[in-house]
C-alpha positions in Angstrom: -6.8 -37.5 20.8 -8.0 -35.3 23.8 -9.4 -31.8 23.7 -9.8 -29.8 26.7 -12.2 -26.9 26.6 -14.3 -24.7 29.0 -18.0 -24.9 28.5 -18.7 -21.1 28.0 -15.8 -21.0 25.4 -17.6 -23.6 23.5 -21.4 -22.9 23.9 -21.4 -19.7 22.2 -19.6 -20.8 19.0 -21.6 -23.9 19.3 -24.9 -22.3 19.2 -24.1 -19.8 16.2 -23.2 -22.8 14.0 -25.6 -25.2 15.0 -28.8 -22.8 13.9 -28.2 -23.7 10.2 -28.3 -27.3 10.9 -31.4 -28.9 9.4 -32.8 -31.6 12.0 -34.4 -33.9 9.3 -32.2 -34.0 6.5 -31.9 -36.8 3.8 -28.2 -36.9 4.4 -27.5 -37.9 8.0 -24.2 -36.5 8.0 -25.9 -32.8 7.6 -27.2 -33.2 11.1 -23.7 -33.1 12.0 -21.0 -30.6 13.0 -17.6 -31.0 11.1 -15.1 -30.7 14.1 -11.3 -30.2 13.3 -8.7 -29.6 15.8 -5.1 -28.8 15.1 -2.5 -26.2 16.5 -4.4 -25.6 19.5 -7.3 -24.3 17.7 -11.0 -26.1 17.2 -12.7 -25.1 14.1 -16.6 -26.0 14.2 -18.2 -26.1 10.5 -22.1 -26.4 9.8 -23.6 -26.5 6.5 -27.2 -27.3 4.7 -25.5 -27.2 1.4 -26.8 -23.7 0.8 -24.7 -22.0 3.1 -21.9 -22.8 5.6 -20.9 -21.2 8.9 -17.1 -22.2 10.2 -16.1 -20.8 13.5 -12.7 -20.9 15.2 -11.9 -21.1 18.9 -8.7 -21.6 20.7 -8.0 -24.8 23.1 -5.6 -26.6 24.7 -4.6 -30.3 23.4 -2.0 -32.4 21.8 -2.2 -34.1 18.1 -4.8 -33.4 15.4 -8.3 -34.6 15.1 -11.2 -34.4 12.2 -14.5 -36.0 12.9 -18.2 -35.1 12.8 -20.5 -35.0 15.4 -24.2 -34.4 16.0 -25.0 -30.7 16.3 -28.0 -30.9 18.6 -26.8 -33.6 20.9 -23.5 -31.7 21.5 -25.3 -28.4 21.9 -28.0 -30.1 24.2 -25.0 -31.5 26.6 -23.3 -28.2 26.7 -26.2 -26.4 27.6 -27.4 -28.7 30.4 -23.8 -28.7 32.0 -23.1 -26.3 35.0 -21.3 -23.1 34.2 -17.6 -22.5 33.8 -16.8 -26.5 34.0 -14.1 -28.2 31.8 -15.0 -30.3 29.1 -12.9 -32.9 28.1 -13.5 -34.8 24.5 -11.8 -37.8 23.6 -12.0 -39.3 20.2 -11.8 -43.1 19.6 -12.4 -44.7 16.2 -16.3 -44.0 15.5 -17.0 -42.5 19.0 -16.0 -39.4 20.9 -16.3 -39.5 24.7 -17.7 -36.1 26.4 -16.7 -36.0 30.1 -16.9 -33.2 32.8 -16.9 -34.3 36.3 -19.2 -37.3 37.1 -21.0 -36.8 33.8 -19.9 -38.8 30.8 -21.4 -39.0 27.2 -20.5 -41.5 24.4 -21.4 -40.1 21.1 -21.3 -41.6 17.5 -19.3 -39.8 15.1 -19.4 -40.1 11.2 -15.9 -39.7 9.1 -15.1 -36.3 8.2 -14.0 -37.3 4.8 -17.8 -37.7 4.1 -18.5 -34.1 5.1 -19.9 -32.0 2.0 -17.6 -28.6 2.8 -18.2 -25.8 0.6 -15.4 -24.5 -0.8 -14.9 -20.7 -1.0 -14.5 -19.0 -4.5 -11.3 -17.0 -4.3 -9.8 -14.1 -6.1 -12.3 -13.0 -8.4 -15.0 -11.0 -6.8 -15.6 -7.4 -5.2 -14.5 -6.9 -1.4 -15.7 -4.3 0.6 -15.5 -3.6 4.4 -18.3 -2.2 6.8 -18.7 -2.2 10.4 -20.7 -5.0 11.9 -23.2 -2.6 13.7 -23.6 -0.5 10.2 -24.3 -4.0 8.3 -26.7 -5.3 11.0 -28.7 -2.1 11.0 -29.0 -1.8 7.3 -30.1 -5.7 7.0 -32.7 -5.1 9.7 -34.5 -2.0 7.8 -35.0 -4.2 4.9 -35.2 -7.8 5.7 -38.9 -7.7 6.9 -39.8 -6.7 3.3 -38.3 -10.1 1.7 -40.6 -12.5 0.4 -41.2 -15.8 2.2 -41.9 -18.4 0.0 -42.7 -16.9 -3.3 -42.7 -18.7 -6.7 -40.8 -15.8 -7.8 -37.6 -17.3 -6.0 -35.7 -14.1 -6.5 -38.1 -12.2 -4.1 -37.1 -14.7 -1.4 -34.1 -12.9 -0.5 -32.1 -9.4 -0.5 -30.7 -7.6 -3.4 -27.0 -6.6 -2.2 -25.8 -4.2 -4.7 -22.3 -2.3 -4.8 -22.5 0.5 -7.1 -19.4 3.2 -7.2 -19.2 4.2 -3.5 -22.6 2.9 -2.5 -23.7 0.0 -0.8 -27.5 -0.6 -1.7 -29.6 -3.4 -0.4 -33.2 -3.9 -1.3 -35.9 -6.3 -0.2 -39.5 -6.7 -1.7 -42.3 -9.2 -1.9 -44.1 -7.4 -4.9 -46.4 -5.6 -2.3 -44.0 -3.3 -0.8 -40.2 -2.5 -1.2 -37.8 -1.4 1.6 -34.4 0.3 0.3 -31.4 1.4 2.3 -28.1 2.4 1.4 -24.7 3.5 3.0 -21.7 5.1 1.4 -18.3 3.1 1.1 -14.9 4.4 1.6 -13.6 3.1 -1.7 -15.4 3.3 -5.3 -16.3 0.1 -7.1 -17.5 -1.4 -10.5 -21.3 -2.1 -10.0 -21.6 -5.7 -8.4 -24.9 -7.3 -7.5 -25.9 -10.8 -5.7 -29.2 -11.9 -4.2 -28.6 -13.3 -0.6 -31.2 -16.1 0.2 -33.6 -15.3 3.0 -32.0 -17.9 5.4 -28.5 -16.3 5.1 -29.9 -12.8 5.8 -31.6 -14.4 9.2 -28.5 -16.0 10.2 -26.1 -13.0 9.6 -28.6 -10.7 11.8 -28.3 -13.1 14.5 -24.3 -13.5 14.2 -23.4 -9.8 13.8 -22.2 -8.0 17.0 -23.4 -4.4 17.9 -19.5 -3.1 17.3 -17.3 -1.1 15.1 -15.3 -4.3 14.2 -15.2 -5.0 10.5 -17.1 -7.3 8.3 -15.4 -8.3 5.0 -17.9 -9.2 2.4 -16.8 -10.9 -0.9 -19.2 -10.8 -3.7 -18.8 -13.4 -6.3 -20.6 -15.0 -9.2 -22.8 -17.8 -7.5 -21.3 -17.1 -4.0 -20.9 -14.4 -1.1 -18.8 -14.7 1.7 -18.5 -12.9 5.0 -15.7 -12.9 7.3 -16.2 -11.5 10.8 -14.7 -12.0 14.4 -13.8 -15.7 14.2 -16.6 -16.6 11.8 -16.6 -17.4 8.1 -20.1 -17.5 6.3 -20.2 -18.9 3.0 -23.5 -18.5 1.0 -24.9 -19.5 -2.4 -26.6 -16.7 -4.1 -30.0 -16.8 -5.7 -29.7 -17.0 -9.6 -32.4 -14.6 -11.0 -32.8 -11.0 -12.0 -33.9 -8.7 -9.1 -36.9 -6.3 -10.1 -35.5 -2.8 -11.1 -36.2 -1.1 -7.7 -35.4 2.2 -9.1 -38.6 2.5 -11.2 -40.6 1.4 -8.0 -39.4 4.3 -5.8 -41.4 7.3 -6.4 -40.2 10.9 -6.8 -42.0 14.0 -6.4 -44.9 13.0 -4.3 -46.5 16.2 -3.0 -48.7 15.4 -0.5 -46.6 14.9 2.4 -46.7 15.0 6.2 -44.5 14.0 9.3 -45.7 12.4 12.2 -44.5 10.9 15.2 -43.6 7.1 14.8 -44.7 5.7 18.0 -48.2 7.7 18.1 -49.1 6.6 14.5 -47.7 3.0 15.3 -50.0 2.5 18.3 -52.9 4.0 16.5 -52.5 1.5 13.7 -52.2 -1.4 15.9 -55.1 -0.6 17.6 -57.1 0.1 14.5 -55.8 -3.3 12.9 -57.7 -5.5 15.8 -61.0 -4.9 13.9 -59.5 -5.0 10.3 -60.4 -8.1 8.1 -58.2 -10.8 9.3 -57.4 -12.1 5.5 -56.9 -9.0 3.9 -55.7 -6.8 6.9 -57.2 -3.4 5.0 -57.0 0.1 6.7 -58.0 3.2 5.1 -55.7 6.2 5.6 -58.3 9.7 5.6 -56.2 12.7 5.1 -57.7 16.1 5.2 -56.7 19.6 6.7 -54.3 18.8 9.8 -56.4 15.5 10.3 -55.4 12.0 9.6 -58.1 9.2 10.2 -57.1 5.4 10.3 -60.4 3.3 9.8 -60.7 -0.7 9.6 -63.7 -2.6 9.2 -64.4 -6.4 8.9 -66.9 -8.9 7.8 -68.9 -8.6 10.9 -69.2 -5.0 10.0 -67.6 -3.8 13.1 -65.6 -0.6 12.7 -62.5 0.9 14.3 -61.3 4.5 14.1 -58.4 6.4 15.2 -57.5 10.1 14.6 -54.2 12.0 14.8 -53.6 15.5 14.4 -50.9 16.1 12.0 -49.5 19.1 10.1 -51.0 18.7 6.5 -52.8 21.4 4.2 -52.6 19.4 0.9 -55.1 17.4 -1.0 -57.8 15.6 0.9 -57.2 11.7 0.2 -59.0 8.4 1.3 -56.4 5.4 0.5 -56.6 1.9 1.5 -53.5 0.0 2.5 -52.4 -3.3 4.0 -52.0 -2.5 7.8 -49.6 -5.0 8.5 -47.2 -3.7 5.7 -47.3 -0.2 7.6 -47.0 -1.6 11.1 -43.5 -3.5 9.8 -41.8 -0.6 9.0 -42.9 1.5 11.9 -41.4 -1.6 13.9 -38.3 -1.4 12.2 -36.8 2.0 12.0 -35.9 3.7 15.3 -36.4 7.4 14.5 -38.6 9.5 16.4 -40.5 11.3 13.1 -41.4 9.6 9.8 -42.4 10.9 6.7 -45.6 9.9 4.4 -45.8 11.0 1.1 -48.6 10.3 -1.4 -49.5 11.2 -4.8 -53.2 10.2 -5.3 -55.5 7.5 -3.9 -54.3 5.0 -6.7 -50.3 5.8 -6.1 -48.2 4.0 -4.0 -47.3 5.7 -0.3 -43.4 6.4 0.1 -42.4 6.4 3.9 -38.9 8.2 4.5 -37.1 9.0 7.6 -36.2 13.1 8.1 -32.7 13.9 7.6 -31.8 10.6 6.0 -32.0 10.2 2.2 -30.7 6.6 2.4 -34.0 4.8 3.7 -37.1 4.4 1.6 -39.9 2.1 2.1 -42.8 1.8 -0.6 -46.3 0.3 -0.1 -48.9 -0.3 -3.0 -52.2 0.6 -2.2 -55.1 -1.8 -1.7 -58.6 -1.4 -2.6 -61.0 -1.4 0.3 
C-alpha cells in the first residue's frame, strides 16, 4: 500500500492534529496518530482521551491503509523536508517507510485496531451554526478569564450556553468574569455545556478568519465542532457553572470612557513597581482625573495620571492590575467604559455600542 502526497498538503493538517498529542503518556499508542487511507482521502486522527481531532486530506493512491504512526516523528520529518516535494509513504507489516528524493525514514507502527477512537454522540443534541471568524472572536474575548488549575474544576473551562436566539460564552476564575454573546439565526431551547480549557485553546488555533460556517453540536457529555475538513470531538466538564447573571452588575453610576491604548500603556507602566505577588494597583478617581498608583515591598511607588471626562463620586479602589491588562489586551475597540458603584464593589468594563460584551473584576484591598 503506497500513498503519494505533497509535503505542503500534509504539513498543515499534520501540525493541526499533532498539537493535542501528549508527549509522555502512559499509553504509548496515544503518542501516535491514526492514519486511515481509502477512496483517495487520508484521514489523520489524534486524541488525548478527552478531545479528538480528525482531519481529511485528498491524495492519490490505490488500496486501503489503516495504521498508527508517531505524531512527533512524522511531523519532524515533514518539517525538515524541502518545500513542495512529493512524499511516498509505503506500509509494510509493522513498519511504514517515508521516502522523498534521497531521504528515507523507516518508522515503527502500532495496530489501528488498538487506537482508542472517541465515538461521536449523534442525534440528540442542539445543533447551531456560526461563522468561524465570529466564534474565534467570541472565544478570544473570554478565554483569558478561565481558571488554569483550580480545585473547582468547572472553572477550568468556558460555559457555552444556547438560550433562545442567543449564544452566550462565559469564562471566570472566581476573581474576574468575562461574558460575551451573539445572536443566532434560529431559536433554541436552553442548553449549556462547559468546554475544557485545552479544547478552547485548540479551537482558537484551528479556526480561520473566514465566514465559513462552524457546525456546533451540544450533547450531554460531549460537544462536537465541524468546520473545513476538521472534526473536533470533546468531552465536557461535569459540574455546575456559577450563576453569572448575578455577578454582572447593573446600574453602576460612576462611569467614564477612556482610550483603550492610553489606559493600557499607563497600567503596564504602573504595574512595573507593583507587588510581584499580589499585583495590586489603586485607581483613584476625582473630577476629570484618573490616577493609577502602585507600590511594592521596597516602598517604591509608580504613579500615572490620565485626563478623563468624569464628574461623579471620588473613588479610591484597588485591583489586580493583571486582570485589567488582560481585558485591555483582548478587546480591539478604541474606547472602553469603566463603571463603579463604590470602593467595595466590582468594576464593570464594557465597550461602547456593544451590549454583548461585559467584563467584571472584583476589587482587592491594598
